[in-house]
Legacy VTK file of the C-alpha trace (Angstrom):
# vtk DataFile Version 3.0
C-alpha trace
ASCII
DATASET POLYDATA
POINTS 86 float
225.042 -74.182 -22.559
225.254 -75.177 -18.959
222.274 -75.038 -16.603
223.740 -71.930 -14.825
224.156 -70.139 -18.231
220.504 -71.019 -18.928
219.385 -69.684 -15.691
221.389 -66.486 -16.013
219.944 -66.028 -19.534
216.394 -66.585 -18.340
216.843 -64.171 -15.406
218.182 -61.503 -17.945
215.233 -62.103 -20.026
212.900 -61.705 -17.059
214.593 -58.516 -15.879
214.260 -57.017 -19.370
210.617 -57.969 -19.494
209.887 -56.425 -16.025
211.724 -53.222 -16.997
209.733 -52.878 -20.166
206.591 -53.451 -18.063
207.566 -50.718 -15.681
208.297 -48.187 -18.549
204.818 -48.979 -19.956
203.125 -48.558 -16.503
204.977 -45.206 -15.988
203.864 -44.001 -19.407
200.215 -44.937 -18.636
200.463 -43.196 -15.290
201.903 -40.154 -16.935
199.108 -40.089 -19.597
196.356 -40.710 -16.894
197.663 -38.023 -14.654
198.084 -35.644 -17.594
194.407 -36.302 -18.868
193.129 -35.939 -15.173
194.692 -32.568 -14.867
193.320 -31.464 -18.272
189.836 -32.454 -16.958
190.341 -30.979 -13.410
191.518 -27.647 -14.610
188.734 -27.900 -17.340
191.022 -27.520 -20.240
188.994 -30.157 -22.031
186.004 -27.986 -21.667
187.928 -24.806 -22.777
186.923 -23.409 -19.526
190.458 -22.804 -17.917
191.004 -19.243 -16.838
194.322 -19.734 -15.164
196.985 -17.267 -15.960
200.683 -17.980 -16.248
201.197 -16.689 -12.669
198.465 -19.088 -11.469
200.321 -21.938 -13.149
203.601 -20.950 -11.726
202.037 -20.895 -8.249
200.680 -24.436 -8.691
204.002 -25.710 -9.878
205.743 -23.971 -6.893
203.235 -25.406 -4.375
203.894 -28.791 -5.982
207.643 -28.479 -5.430
207.598 -26.870 -1.981
204.607 -28.219 -0.301
204.866 -31.799 1.332
202.246 -34.071 -0.058
200.897 -31.452 -2.380
200.691 -33.999 -5.163
198.617 -36.295 -3.014
196.313 -33.420 -2.242
195.808 -32.591 -5.899
195.277 -36.154 -6.799
192.650 -36.408 -4.083
190.883 -33.242 -5.240
191.002 -34.661 -8.888
189.377 -37.849 -7.869
186.592 -35.947 -6.050
186.150 -33.787 -8.973
185.952 -36.799 -11.231
183.219 -38.403 -9.203
181.420 -35.141 -8.985
181.517 -34.648 -12.793
180.357 -38.239 -13.453
177.291 -37.678 -11.349
176.223 -34.638 -13.507
LINES 1 87
86 0 1 2 3 4 5 6 7 8 9 10 11 12 13 14 15 16 17 18 19 20 21 22 23 24 25 26 27 28 29 30 31 32 33 34 35 36 37 38 39 40 41 42 43 44 45 46 47 48 49 50 51 52 53 54 55 56 57 58 59 60 61 62 63 64 65 66 67 68 69 70 71 72 73 74 75 76 77 78 79 80 81 82 83 84 85
């Protein structure tokens, strides 16, 4: 095997490793956001009184409002800090 072939093989290995790492990070991000949303809407406390219409409104805002995701994540972080202090 030539040096060039070895370098290509090594680079392919690195790319695969990085892709796997990204997939794991995406999974962790998904699970963390899901858990944060469950806490924020107090589903974990069985204290969520949102109706299906309320959920549809939230999803609609997320889709049509610029940076709504950032707003919600900011609110979630503030909520988490407040809840930790209790």
